[in-house]
MIDOSE-1310 file (N, C-alpha, C; in nm, 2 decimals, decimal comma, always signed):
residues 298
mnel	+9,37/-4,20/-9,28/+9,48/-4,14/-9,31/+9,58/-4,14/-9,26; +9,69/-4,19/-9,36/+9,79/-4,17/-9,32/+9,88/-4,01/-9,33; +10,02/-4,03/-9,27/+10,03/-3,87/-9,28/+10,18/-3,91/-9,38; +10,26/-3,78/-9,45/+10,36/-3,80/-9,54/+10,48/-3,76/-9,47
vhid	+10,59/-3,75/-9,44/+10,71/-3,65/-9,39/+10,82/-3,71/-9,47; +10,93/-3,61/-9,43/+11,01/-3,67/-9,54/+11,14/-3,64/-9,47; +11,23/-3,74/-9,46/+11,35/-3,75/-9,39/+11,48/-3,73/-9,51; +11,57/-3,69/-9,53/+11,65/-3,70/-9,62/+11,61/-3,69/-9,76
sapv	+11,47/-3,60/-9,77/+11,39/-3,62/-9,93/+11,35/-3,74/-9,94; +11,34/-3,83/-9,87/+11,28/-4,00/-9,92/+11,16/-3,94/-9,84; +11,01/-3,98/-9,89/+10,87/-3,96/-9,81/+10,89/-4,09/-9,76; +10,83/-4,08/-9,60/+10,81/-4,16/-9,50/+10,67/-4,17/-9,48
rvrk	+10,60/-4,27/-9,51/+10,44/-4,25/-9,46/+10,41/-4,30/-9,31; +10,36/-4,18/-9,24/+10,36/-4,22/-9,07/+10,19/-4,31/-9,03; +10,21/-4,41/-9,01/+10,07/-4,44/-8,97/+9,99/-4,36/-8,87; +9,85/-4,29/-8,89/+9,78/-4,21/-8,78/+9,75/-4,34/-8,64
pdwl	+9,79/-4,28/-8,53/+9,80/-4,39/-8,41/+9,62/-4,42/-8,37; +9,60/-4,49/-8,29/+9,46/-4,54/-8,30/+9,35/-4,44/-8,19; +9,43/-4,37/-8,12/+9,40/-4,28/-8,05/+9,36/-4,15/-8,12; +9,36/-4,14/-8,22/+9,33/-4,03/-8,34/+9,19/-4,10/-8,43
kvrv	+9,15/-4,16/-8,39/+9,03/-4,22/-8,51/+8,92/-4,19/-8,46; +8,83/-4,11/-8,53/+8,72/-4,06/-8,49/+8,59/-4,08/-8,62; +8,47/-4,10/-8,57/+8,40/-4,07/-8,61/+8,34/-4,04/-8,73; +8,30/-4,08/-8,84/+8,25/-3,99/-8,94/+8,13/-3,94/-8,92
pggd	+8,14/-3,78/-8,93/+8,02/-3,71/-8,86/+7,88/-3,78/-8,90; +7,76/-3,77/-8,83/+7,64/-3,80/-8,88/+7,52/-3,77/-8,79; +7,43/-3,88/-8,84/+7,33/-3,82/-8,72/+7,21/-3,73/-8,73; +7,12/-3,70/-8,68/+7,00/-3,62/-8,68/+7,06/-3,50/-8,69
nyve	+7,11/-3,48/-8,53/+7,13/-3,38/-8,50/+7,27/-3,28/-8,60; +7,34/-3,36/-8,64/+7,46/-3,30/-8,72/+7,35/-3,26/-8,87; +7,30/-3,30/-8,90/+7,18/-3,31/-9,00/+7,12/-3,22/-9,02; +7,06/-3,18/-8,88/+6,98/-3,04/-8,86/+7,05/-2,92/-8,85
lkhl	+7,22/-2,95/-8,78/+7,24/-2,83/-8,80/+7,31/-2,76/-8,93; +7,34/-2,87/-8,98/+7,43/-2,83/-9,11/+7,30/-2,78/-9,19; +7,16/-2,82/-9,20/+7,08/-2,74/-9,25/+7,07/-2,59/-9,21; +7,05/-2,60/-9,10/+7,01/-2,43/-9,02/+7,13/-2,35/-9,04
mrgl	+7,24/-2,37/-9,02/+7,39/-2,30/-9,07/+7,35/-2,28/-9,20; +7,33/-2,35/-9,32/+7,30/-2,31/-9,45/+7,19/-2,20/-9,45; +7,12/-2,27/-9,40/+6,96/-2,21/-9,41/+7,03/-2,03/-9,38; +7,07/-2,00/-9,29/+7,10/-1,84/-9,20/+7,24/-1,79/-9,28
slht	+7,28/-1,88/-9,39/+7,41/-1,82/-9,44/+7,50/-1,83/-9,32; +7,57/-1,89/-9,28/+7,64/-1,89/-9,19/+7,76/-1,98/-9,16; +7,85/-1,93/-9,12/+7,97/-2,05/-9,14/+8,00/-2,08/-9,01; +8,13/-2,22/-9,01/+8,14/-2,26/-8,85/+8,28/-2,32/-8,91
vces	+8,38/-2,24/-8,79/+8,51/-2,31/-8,83/+8,52/-2,49/-8,81; +8,40/-2,49/-8,73/+8,42/-2,65/-8,73/+8,42/-2,75/-8,85; +8,34/-2,70/-8,99/+8,35/-2,76/-9,09/+8,45/-2,68/-9,21; +8,49/-2,55/-9,17/+8,61/-2,48/-9,20/+8,74/-2,51/-9,23
arcp	+8,76/-2,55/-9,07/+8,88/-2,63/-9,08/+8,88/-2,75/-9,03; +8,83/-2,84/-9,08/+8,76/-2,96/-9,10/+8,83/-3,05/-8,96; +8,77/-2,98/-8,87/+8,78/-3,01/-8,69/+8,79/-3,18/-8,71; +8,81/-3,25/-8,62/+8,81/-3,37/-8,59/+8,75/-3,40/-8,51
nlge	+8,66/-3,29/-8,43/+8,55/-3,30/-8,30/+8,41/-3,28/-8,36; +8,41/-3,24/-8,48/+8,32/-3,18/-8,53/+8,17/-3,29/-8,50; +8,15/-3,41/-8,55/+8,09/-3,54/-8,51/+8,02/-3,52/-8,38; +8,14/-3,53/-8,29/+8,06/-3,52/-8,15/+8,02/-3,37/-8,09
cwah	+8,07/-3,28/-8,15/+8,02/-3,16/-8,07/+7,89/-3,13/-8,16; +7,87/-3,14/-8,29/+7,75/-3,15/-8,31/+7,63/-3,22/-8,29; +7,64/-3,36/-8,24/+7,58/-3,44/-8,19/+7,53/-3,38/-8,06; +7,63/-3,26/-7,99/+7,54/-3,23/-7,88/+7,50/-3,10/-7,91
rtat	+7,51/-3,04/-8,03/+7,46/-2,91/-8,03/+7,48/-2,82/-8,01; +7,65/-2,79/-8,03/+7,75/-2,71/-8,01/+7,80/-2,66/-8,11; +7,87/-2,55/-8,13/+7,91/-2,57/-8,29/+7,98/-2,38/-8,23; +8,10/-2,37/-8,32/+8,18/-2,23/-8,28/+8,15/-2,18/-8,44
fmil	+8,09/-2,02/-8,47/+8,08/-1,95/-8,54/+8,18/-1,93/-8,61; +8,20/-1,88/-8,69/+8,28/-1,82/-8,79/+8,21/-1,68/-8,87; +8,26/-1,58/-8,80/+8,19/-1,43/-8,87/+8,31/-1,40/-8,96; +8,23/-1,30/-9,04/+8,31/-1,24/-9,14/+8,33/-1,27/-9,25
gelc	+8,25/-1,37/-9,30/+8,33/-1,45/-9,45/+8,38/-1,58/-9,41; +8,43/-1,66/-9,51/+8,50/-1,78/-9,50/+8,62/-1,73/-9,64; +8,64/-1,66/-9,60/+8,80/-1,63/-9,67/+8,90/-1,54/-9,59; +9,01/-1,60/-9,59/+9,08/-1,55/-9,47/+9,22/-1,49/-9,54
trrc	+9,28/-1,38/-9,50/+9,33/-1,25/-9,54/+9,50/-1,30/-9,58; +9,52/-1,40/-9,43/+9,60/-1,47/-9,42/+9,67/-1,63/-9,48; +9,77/-1,67/-9,47/+9,83/-1,77/-9,57/+9,88/-1,92/-9,45; +9,82/-1,90/-9,33/+9,86/-1,98/-9,26/+9,92/-2,12/-9,29
gfca	+10,02/-2,21/-9,27/+10,08/-2,32/-9,34/+9,97/-2,43/-9,31; +9,92/-2,42/-9,20/+9,83/-2,54/-9,11/+9,71/-2,55/-9,14; +9,64/-2,46/-9,19/+9,52/-2,39/-9,20/+9,42/-2,43/-9,31; +9,31/-2,50/-9,29/+9,25/-2,51/-9,42/+9,11/-2,43/-9,46
vpkg	+9,13/-2,31/-9,40/+9,02/-2,24/-9,41/+9,06/-2,17/-9,57; +8,95/-2,13/-9,65/+9,04/-2,06/-9,76/+9,09/-1,93/-9,80; +9,15/-1,92/-9,85/+9,26/-1,76/-9,85/+9,19/-1,70/-9,96; +9,24/-1,57/-9,95/+9,21/-1,48/-10,05/+9,15/-1,33/-10,00
lpha	+9,14/-1,26/-10,07/+9,11/-1,13/-10,06/+8,93/-1,13/-10,11; +8,87/-1,10/-9,92/+8,70/-1,06/-9,96/+8,68/-0,97/-10,06; +8,59/-1,00/-10,16/+8,53/-0,89/-10,23/+8,41/-0,82/-10,15; +8,31/-0,93/-10,11/+8,19/-0,89/-10,07/+8,19/-0,80/-9,94
evdw	+8,08/-0,71/-9,96/+8,08/-0,60/-9,83/+8,05/-0,71/-9,71; +8,10/-0,60/-9,57/+8,08/-0,66/-9,44/+7,93/-0,70/-9,44; +7,83/-0,80/-9,40/+7,73/-0,80/-9,38/+7,68/-0,78/-9,20; +7,66/-0,70/-9,19/+7,61/-0,62/-9,07/+7,48/-0,68/-9,02
eepq	+7,40/-0,74/-9,12/+7,32/-0,85/-9,03/+7,35/-0,99/-8,96; +7,46/-1,03/-8,98/+7,53/-1,14/-8,95/+7,51/-1,17/-8,80; +7,55/-1,07/-8,72/+7,55/-1,06/-8,59/+7,36/-1,13/-8,55; +7,29/-1,09/-8,61/+7,17/-1,13/-8,56/+7,12/-1,27/-8,63
rvae	+7,22/-1,32/-8,75/+7,15/-1,44/-8,79/+7,21/-1,56/-8,69; +7,36/-1,50/-8,60/+7,43/-1,59/-8,54/+7,34/-1,62/-8,42; +7,29/-1,50/-8,35/+7,21/-1,53/-8,23/+7,08/-1,59/-8,25; +7,00/-1,56/-8,38/+6,87/-1,64/-8,40/+6,95/-1,82/-8,41
aask	+7,09/-1,84/-8,48/+7,08/-1,96/-8,45/+7,12/-2,04/-8,32; +7,18/-2,00/-8,26/+7,20/-1,99/-8,14/+7,08/-2,00/-8,03; +7,00/-1,93/-8,05/+6,86/-1,94/-7,97/+6,77/-2,07/-8,05; +6,80/-2,13/-8,19/+6,71/-2,24/-8,22/+6,76/-2,35/-8,17
mglk	+6,93/-2,35/-8,12/+6,99/-2,43/-8,10/+6,97/-2,47/-7,95; +6,94/-2,39/-7,87/+6,93/-2,36/-7,72/+7,06/-2,34/-7,66; +7,16/-2,28/-7,72/+7,29/-2,27/-7,66/+7,30/-2,20/-7,55; +7,34/-2,22/-7,44/+7,40/-2,15/-7,31/+7,52/-2,08/-7,35
yvvv	+7,61/-2,13/-7,43/+7,78/-2,11/-7,38/+7,78/-2,09/-7,58; +7,84/-2,00/-7,62/+7,89/-1,99/-7,77/+7,99/-1,92/-7,77; +8,05/-2,02/-7,86/+8,25/-1,94/-7,92/+8,21/-1,87/-8,06; +8,27/-1,75/-8,06/+8,26/-1,66/-8,20/+8,40/-1,63/-8,25
tsvd	+8,44/-1,69/-8,36/+8,55/-1,66/-8,42/+8,50/-1,57/-8,55; +8,64/-1,59/-8,60/+8,62/-1,50/-8,76/+8,77/-1,54/-8,85; +8,79/-1,56/-8,97/+8,87/-1,58/-9,03/+8,96/-1,41/-9,01; +9,11/-1,41/-9,06/+9,18/-1,28/-9,03/+9,12/-1,19/-9,16
rddl	+9,06/-1,07/-9,10/+9,06/-0,97/-9,20/+9,14/-0,82/-9,22; +9,25/-0,86/-9,24/+9,33/-0,74/-9,24/+9,28/-0,64/-9,37; +9,21/-0,66/-9,44/+9,12/-0,57/-9,52/+9,09/-0,49/-9,45; +9,00/-0,46/-9,36/+8,93/-0,39/-9,29/+9,00/-0,35/-9,18
kdgg	+8,99/-0,20/-9,18/+9,01/-0,09/-9,05/+9,06/-0,12/-8,91; +8,92/-0,20/-8,86/+9,00/-0,25/-8,74/+8,96/-0,39/-8,74; +9,02/-0,47/-8,86/+9,00/-0,61/-8,82/+8,90/-0,70/-8,79; +8,79/-0,65/-8,80/+8,67/-0,74/-8,80/+8,58/-0,70/-8,61
aamf	+8,71/-0,60/-8,55/+8,64/-0,58/-8,42/+8,51/-0,56/-8,39; +8,45/-0,44/-8,46/+8,31/-0,41/-8,45/+8,19/-0,52/-8,46; +8,22/-0,60/-8,55/+8,13/-0,74/-8,58/+8,19/-0,83/-8,45; +8,27/-0,86/-8,37/+8,27/-0,92/-8,27/+8,19/-0,82/-8,18
arti	+8,20/-0,72/-8,18/+8,15/-0,67/-8,06/+7,94/-0,70/-8,12; +7,92/-0,64/-8,22/+7,77/-0,66/-8,22/+7,74/-0,77/-8,23; +7,82/-0,91/-8,23/+7,77/-1,06/-8,23/+7,76/-1,05/-8,11; +7,87/-1,02/-7,99/+7,81/-1,07/-7,88/+7,71/-0,97/-7,81
ealr	+7,65/-0,87/-7,86/+7,56/-0,78/-7,83/+7,45/-0,86/-7,84; +7,41/-0,91/-7,97/+7,31/-0,96/-8,06/+7,26/-1,09/-7,94; +7,37/-1,17/-7,90/+7,36/-1,27/-7,86/+7,31/-1,25/-7,69; +7,34/-1,16/-7,64/+7,31/-1,11/-7,53/+7,19/-1,09/-7,51
rrva	+7,09/-1,02/-7,65/+6,98/-0,95/-7,64/+6,88/-1,09/-7,65; +6,93/-1,21/-7,76/+6,83/-1,29/-7,81/+6,86/-1,40/-7,73; +6,95/-1,45/-7,68/+6,96/-1,58/-7,57/+6,99/-1,52/-7,41; +6,89/-1,55/-7,35/+6,89/-1,50/-7,21/+7,01/-1,59/-7,15
gcqv	+7,08/-1,48/-7,05/+7,19/-1,61/-6,98/+7,28/-1,64/-7,08; +7,36/-1,62/-7,19/+7,42/-1,69/-7,27/+7,52/-1,65/-7,25; +7,65/-1,70/-7,24/+7,79/-1,71/-7,20/+7,84/-1,70/-7,38; +7,94/-1,59/-7,37/+8,00/-1,54/-7,52/+8,16/-1,57/-7,50
evli	+8,21/-1,70/-7,56/+8,36/-1,67/-7,57/+8,40/-1,63/-7,75; +8,47/-1,55/-7,73/+8,54/-1,49/-7,82/+8,66/-1,53/-7,88; +8,69/-1,58/-8,01/+8,84/-1,63/-8,03/+8,89/-1,54/-8,14; +8,97/-1,44/-8,11/+8,99/-1,30/-8,19/+9,15/-1,35/-8,26
pdfr	+9,14/-1,27/-8,40/+9,28/-1,23/-8,47/+9,34/-1,15/-8,40; +9,47/-1,10/-8,45/+9,56/-1,01/-8,37/+9,51/-0,87/-8,39; +9,43/-0,86/-8,48/+9,41/-0,74/-8,51/+9,51/-0,66/-8,55; +9,66/-0,69/-8,61/+9,76/-0,63/-8,63/+9,86/-0,57/-8,52
gsde	+9,79/-0,58/-8,39/+9,84/-0,50/-8,27/+9,77/-0,42/-8,22; +9,66/-0,37/-8,31/+9,57/-0,24/-8,25/+9,51/-0,28/-8,15; +9,54/-0,20/-8,01/+9,51/-0,15/-7,88/+9,32/-0,11/-7,91; +9,32/-0,01/-8,02/+9,15/+0,02/-8,03/+9,06/-0,08/-8,08
alei	+9,09/-0,16/-8,13/+9,03/-0,29/-8,18/+8,98/-0,39/-8,07; +9,09/-0,39/-8,00/+9,10/-0,48/-7,87/+9,00/-0,45/-7,80; +9,00/-0,30/-7,75/+8,95/-0,24/-7,66/+8,77/-0,26/-7,71; +8,77/-0,23/-7,86/+8,62/-0,23/-7,89/+8,57/-0,34/-7,90
vlra	+8,62/-0,50/-7,89/+8,58/-0,63/-7,83/+8,59/-0,64/-7,68; +8,65/-0,59/-7,60/+8,67/-0,59/-7,46/+8,50/-0,50/-7,39; +8,52/-0,40/-7,46/+8,36/-0,32/-7,42/+8,27/-0,37/-7,42; +8,22/-0,48/-7,51/+8,12/-0,57/-7,52/+8,10/-0,67/-7,42
rpdv	+8,22/-0,70/-7,37/+8,22/-0,78/-7,23/+8,23/-0,93/-7,24; +8,29/-0,97/-7,36/+8,29/-1,10/-7,37/+8,32/-1,21/-7,23; +8,24/-1,31/-7,26/+8,30/-1,35/-7,11/+8,40/-1,48/-7,12; +8,51/-1,46/-7,21/+8,62/-1,50/-7,24/+8,68/-1,46/-7,34
lnhn	+8,82/-1,40/-7,37/+8,88/-1,36/-7,47/+9,00/-1,46/-7,49; +8,97/-1,51/-7,63/+9,09/-1,62/-7,67/+9,11/-1,59/-7,79; +9,26/-1,60/-7,77/+9,36/-1,60/-7,91/+9,47/-1,67/-7,90; +9,49/-1,76/-8,02/+9,57/-1,87/-8,00/+9,71/-1,83/-8,04
letv	+9,81/-1,86/-7,99/+9,95/-1,87/-8,04/+10,01/-1,96/-8,12; +9,92/-2,11/-8,14/+9,92/-2,19/-8,18/+10,04/-2,29/-8,19; +10,17/-2,20/-8,22/+10,30/-2,26/-8,23/+10,40/-2,21/-8,16; +10,51/-2,24/-8,18/+10,64/-2,19/-8,07/+10,68/-2,08/-8,21
prly	+10,76/-1,98/-8,15/+10,80/-1,84/-8,23/+10,89/-1,92/-8,35; +10,97/-1,99/-8,33/+11,05/-2,06/-8,48/+10,97/-2,10/-8,55; +10,85/-2,15/-8,54/+10,81/-2,19/-8,67/+10,67/-2,11/-8,73; +10,69/-1,97/-8,68/+10,62/-1,89/-8,72/+10,60/-1,87/-8,86
pvar	+10,71/-1,83/-8,96/+10,76/-1,80/-9,07/+10,69/-1,91/-9,17; +10,66/-2,02/-9,13/+10,61/-2,15/-9,24/+10,47/-2,16/-9,17; +10,43/-2,19/-9,03/+10,27/-2,24/-9,00/+10,20/-2,09/-8,96; +10,27/-1,97/-8,96/+10,14/-1,88/-8,91/+10,24/-1,74/-8,99
rgsk	+10,22/-1,75/-9,13/+10,27/-1,67/-9,22/+10,17/-1,50/-9,24; +10,24/-1,42/-9,17/+10,18/-1,26/-9,17/+10,14/-1,24/-9,01; +10,18/-1,34/-8,93/+10,14/-1,30/-8,76/+10,30/-1,33/-8,71; +10,31/-1,23/-8,62/+10,43/-1,19/-8,51/+10,33/-1,29/-8,40
yqrs	+10,47/-1,38/-8,33/+10,43/-1,45/-8,23/+10,45/-1,32/-8,10; +10,51/-1,26/-8,09/+10,55/-1,12/-7,97/+10,43/-1,04/-7,95; +10,37/-1,01/-8,10/+10,21/-0,95/-8,12/+10,12/-0,98/-8,05; +10,11/-1,14/-8,08/+9,98/-1,22/-8,04/+10,00/-1,24/-7,86
lrll	+10,12/-1,25/-7,82/+10,15/-1,25/-7,67/+10,11/-1,12/-7,60; +10,17/-1,00/-7,66/+10,12/-0,89/-7,63/+9,97/-0,84/-7,64; +9,89/-0,96/-7,73/+9,74/-0,90/-7,71/+9,74/-0,93/-7,61; +9,77/-1,10/-7,55/+9,71/-1,14/-7,46/+9,71/-1,07/-7,31
arsr	+9,86/-1,00/-7,30/+9,87/-0,93/-7,19/+9,82/-0,81/-7,18; +9,78/-0,73/-7,33/+9,71/-0,61/-7,30/+9,57/-0,64/-7,28; +9,50/-0,74/-7,29/+9,38/-0,79/-7,26/+9,37/-0,80/-7,12; +9,42/-0,85/-7,03/+9,44/-0,89/-6,92/+9,44/-0,72/-6,83
qiap	+9,53/-0,64/-6,93/+9,52/-0,52/-6,82/+9,44/-0,38/-6,88; +9,34/-0,43/-6,97/+9,27/-0,33/-7,03/+9,16/-0,39/-6,95; +9,07/-0,53/-6,95/+9,00/-0,57/-6,89/+9,02/-0,66/-6,78; +9,08/-0,66/-6,66/+9,13/-0,81/-6,61/+9,03/-0,89/-6,55
sipt	+8,92/-0,85/-6,55/+8,77/-0,97/-6,48/+8,79/-1,05/-6,60; +8,81/-1,03/-6,72/+8,76/-1,14/-6,84/+8,87/-1,25/-6,85; +8,85/-1,32/-6,83/+8,96/-1,48/-6,85/+9,02/-1,46/-6,94; +9,18/-1,48/-6,97/+9,22/-1,52/-7,14/+9,24/-1,65/-7,16
ksgl	+9,26/-1,67/-7,27/+9,26/-1,81/-7,31/+9,36/-1,81/-7,45; +9,45/-1,93/-7,47/+9,51/-1,95/-7,59/+9,52/-2,09/-7,62; +9,53/-2,09/-7,74/+9,58/-2,26/-7,76/+9,69/-2,27/-7,86; +9,77/-2,39/-7,87/+9,89/-2,43/-7,88/+9,85/-2,59/-7,98
mvgl	+9,93/-2,64/-8,10/+9,91/-2,73/-8,18/+10,07/-2,78/-8,14; +10,05/-2,95/-8,13/+10,19/-3,00/-8,13/+10,20/-3,08/-8,24; +10,31/-3,10/-8,30/+10,34/-3,23/-8,39/+10,41/-3,14/-8,53; +10,45/-3,02/-8,55/+10,46/-2,95/-8,64/+10,59/-2,92/-8,64
gets	+10,70/-2,97/-8,54/+10,84/-2,96/-8,53/+10,86/-2,87/-8,45; +10,80/-2,88/-8,36/+10,87/-2,79/-8,24/+10,95/-2,89/-8,10; +11,00/-2,85/-8,07/+11,10/-2,92/-7,97/+11,05/-2,90/-7,79; +11,03/-2,99/-7,69/+11,01/-2,97/-7,62/+11,06/-2,87/-7,52
deml	+11,15/-2,81/-7,55/+11,20/-2,71/-7,46/+11,16/-2,59/-7,53; +11,12/-2,56/-7,68/+11,05/-2,44/-7,74/+10,94/-2,48/-7,66; +10,83/-2,59/-7,65/+10,71/-2,59/-7,60/+10,70/-2,54/-7,42; +10,79/-2,60/-7,36/+10,79/-2,51/-7,22/+10,83/-2,35/-7,22
avlk	+10,91/-2,30/-7,31/+10,90/-2,16/-7,32/+10,79/-2,11/-7,34; +10,68/-2,17/-7,41/+10,56/-2,07/-7,45/+10,46/-2,09/-7,36; +10,48/-2,22/-7,28/+10,39/-2,20/-7,19/+10,45/-2,12/-7,07; +10,55/-2,10/-7,04/+10,64/-1,98/-6,94/+10,56/-1,84/-6,96
dlsg	+10,56/-1,83/-7,12/+10,53/-1,71/-7,15/+10,38/-1,69/-7,14; +10,30/-1,77/-7,16/+10,14/-1,75/-7,16/+10,11/-1,76/-6,99; +10,20/-1,82/-6,92/+10,19/-1,81/-6,81/+10,23/-1,64/-6,74; +10,34/-1,61/-6,78/+10,39/-1,48/-6,75/+10,30/-1,36/-6,78
vgvd	+10,21/-1,39/-6,89/+10,09/-1,24/-6,96/+9,98/-1,32/-6,86; +9,97/-1,41/-6,76/+9,83/-1,44/-6,69/+9,73/-1,50/-6,78; +9,77/-1,59/-6,86/+9,67/-1,68/-6,93/+9,61/-1,76/-6,86; +9,42/-1,76/-6,85/+9,38/-1,86/-6,75/+9,38/-2,00/-6,81
ivti	+9,32/-1,97/-6,94/+9,32/-2,14/-6,97/+9,38/-2,14/-7,12; +9,47/-2,26/-7,11/+9,55/-2,30/-7,27/+9,54/-2,45/-7,29; +9,49/-2,44/-7,45/+9,41/-2,55/-7,49/+9,56/-2,65/-7,58; +9,59/-2,75/-7,53/+9,70/-2,84/-7,63/+9,69/-2,95/-7,69
gqyl	+9,67/-2,94/-7,83/+9,63/-3,03/-7,91/+9,69/-3,10/-8,04; +9,68/-3,20/-8,10/+9,75/-3,28/-8,19/+9,72/-3,20/-8,34; +9,83/-3,14/-8,38/+9,81/-3,09/-8,53/+9,76/-3,22/-8,60; +9,67/-3,16/-8,70/+9,66/-3,31/-8,80/+9,60/-3,22/-8,92
rpsg	+9,67/-3,26/-9,04/+9,72/-3,22/-9,15/+9,57/-3,24/-9,26; +9,51/-3,12/-9,28/+9,38/-3,11/-9,29/+9,35/-3,18/-9,46; +9,46/-3,18/-9,52/+9,51/-3,19/-9,68/+9,64/-3,16/-9,74; +9,67/-3,26/-9,84/+9,79/-3,24/-9,90/+9,85/-3,07/-9,92
eqlp	+9,79/-2,99/-9,90/+9,80/-2,84/-9,91/+9,86/-2,79/-9,84; +9,83/-2,88/-9,69/+9,90/-2,79/-9,57/+10,04/-2,87/-9,49; +10,07/-2,79/-9,39/+10,20/-2,87/-9,37/+10,19/-3,01/-9,32; +10,31/-3,10/-9,37/+10,27/-3,21/-9,32/+10,28/-3,24/-9,13
varf	+10,26/-3,34/-9,09/+10,30/-3,37/-8,94/+10,42/-3,42/-8,94; +10,51/-3,34/-8,84/+10,64/-3,41/-8,80/+10,63/-3,54/-8,71; +10,53/-3,54/-8,63/+10,54/-3,66/-8,53/+10,40/-3,66/-8,47; +10,35/-3,76/-8,42/+10,23/-3,77/-8,34/+10,28/-3,78/-8,18
yspq	+10,24/-3,75/-8,08/+10,23/-3,70/-7,96/+10,14/-3,83/-7,89; +10,18/-3,89/-7,77/+10,10/-3,99/-7,75/+10,00/-3,94/-7,63; +9,95/-4,00/-7,58/+9,84/-3,93/-7,47/+9,92/-3,92/-7,36; +10,00/-3,99/-7,30/+10,11/-3,95/-7,18/+10,19/-3,82/-7,23
efla	+10,24/-3,79/-7,36/+10,31/-3,66/-7,37/+10,21/-3,56/-7,34; +10,10/-3,61/-7,36/+10,02/-3,48/-7,32/+9,98/-3,48/-7,17; +9,96/-3,55/-7,17/+9,95/-3,53/-7,00/+10,06/-3,47/-6,93; +10,20/-3,51/-6,97/+10,30/-3,45/-6,92/+10,32/-3,27/-6,98
lkee	+10,21/-3,27/-7,04/+10,22/-3,10/-7,08/+10,13/-3,06/-6,99; +9,99/-3,10/-6,97/+9,92/-3,05/-6,88/+9,95/-3,01/-6,78; +10,03/-3,12/-6,70/+10,13/-3,12/-6,55/+10,22/-2,99/-6,59; +10,30/-3,00/-6,67/+10,38/-2,88/-6,70/+10,28/-2,71/-6,70
grrl	+10,20/-2,74/-6,77/+10,11/-2,62/-6,78/+10,06/-2,55/-6,61; +10,00/-2,68/-6,54/+9,95/-2,65/-6,38/+10,07/-2,61/-6,31; +10,20/-2,68/-6,35/+10,36/-2,60/-6,25/+10,34/-2,50/-6,27; +10,29/-2,45/-6,40/+10,34/-2,28/-6,43/+10,23/-2,21/-6,34
airh	+10,14/-2,26/-6,30/+10,05/-2,20/-6,25/+9,95/-2,14/-6,35; +9,92/-2,19/-6,45/+9,81/-2,16/-6,55/+9,73/-2,24/-6,49; +9,57/-2,15/-6,48/+9,45/-2,20/-6,40/+9,41/-2,32/-6,44; +9,37/-2,35/-6,58/+9,32/-2,47/-6,64/+9,42/-2,51/-6,80
vesg	+9,45/-2,60/-6,78/+9,52/-2,71/-6,92/+9,46/-2,80/-6,97; +9,40/-2,80/-7,10/+9,33/-2,91/-7,16/+9,40/-2,96/-7,25; +9,44/-3,08/-7,27/+9,57/-3,12/-7,32/+9,56/-3,27/-7,38; +9,53/-3,26/-7,48/+9,51/-3,40/-7,55/+9,51/-3,43/-7,68
plvr	+9,53/-3,56/-7,75/+9,53/-3,56/-7,88/+9,38/-3,50/-8,00; +9,30/-3,45/-7,98/+9,20/-3,41/-8,05/+9,14/-3,28/-7,96; +9,20/-3,24/-7,86/+9,17/-3,09/-7,83/+9,18/-2,97/-7,89; +9,07/-2,90/-7,94/+9,13/-2,79/-8,02/+9,05/-2,66/-7,95
ssyh	+9,08/-2,57/-7,96/+9,08/-2,44/-7,91/+8,91/-2,43/-7,86; +8,80/-2,48/-7,91/+8,67/-2,45/-7,84/+8,61/-2,61/-7,80; +8,68/-2,67/-7,83/+8,65/-2,82/-7,75/+8,62/-2,86/-7,59; +8,54/-2,88/-7,58/+8,47/-2,87/-7,44/+8,48/-2,71/-7,39
aheq	+8,49/-2,62/-7,45/+8,49/-2,44/-7,40/+8,43/-2,42/-7,27; +8,28/-2,47/-7,26/+8,17/-2,41/-7,13/+8,22/-2,48/-7,03; +8,31/-2,62/-7,03/+8,38/-2,68/-6,92/+8,48/-2,62/-6,88; +8,56/-2,57/-6,93/+8,70/-2,49/-6,93/+8,63/-2,37/-6,85
tqql	+8,56/-2,30/-6,90/+8,51/-2,18/-6,82/+8,45/-2,23/-6,69; +8,38/-2,34/-6,68/+8,29/-2,34/-6,54/+8,43/-2,38/-6,44; +8,51/-2,46/-6,47/+8,61/-2,47/-6,42/+8,69/-2,38/-6,33; +8,71/-2,28/-6,40/+8,77/-2,16/-6,33/+8,72/-2,11/-6,22
tq	+8,60/-2,15/-6,19/+8,48/-2,07/-6,10/+8,49/-2,19/-5,98; +8,58/-2,28/-5,97/+8,55/-2,41/-5,91/+8,68/-2,42/-5,80
């Protein structure tokens, strides 16, 4: 699929480079996992966000569970997850179903994320904690990474999650501060950065992680400033990937980064003493997550 960008109000078609081509999802494992998720009434961010790595990850029987429904209360300009105000009650049996799915898949590393739930007093923190606990009970030796929303800056909500002792606390900055009004409507850069800093203060033994997209119109100086910010609050793992427009309803791609540019960003992150930087065209926050965590101990 090609991307449309606008220069002086004239549409210009930008061809997607070869290094961004991926296989269409398929195969026995893909079909089995799709049936398993639907049978347990579970959602994955792999599907909702139209992740380009879905085929590869599902073929290797890995998935990122998305709890608290499929309607997000925020309207980020880059995201394909459906938006709206959830009407259904919180499903407190969902953690058990996530644990059942992880057990049936034979997972040893599980990533759990959610939509933003600004309609809930704790932003969904209690559900994250219960899901971590359910996974630990059901799947022996299972490691759990949580990719959490900002909880509107609530330390109390963050502490609820951290008390459940996830193996990794992940919160994505996504982009540079200047682009927040269009890319992350309803979110605040400094609030997200503070969440990562507070996590290290509250539970210093739990590694922190964050993810960034490129190709939305940021400058190299802006990217460097964000990496410096992440290093400054002690983030252990940073993922950097190419923004790909999920559909015509989301923001257009400003430009595609080359593999060499991704390598340069990785080297810059390492120069800033970030312990592990995963940077590449198809990198996403949960892509190879278990390998990233293993490398922290090497």
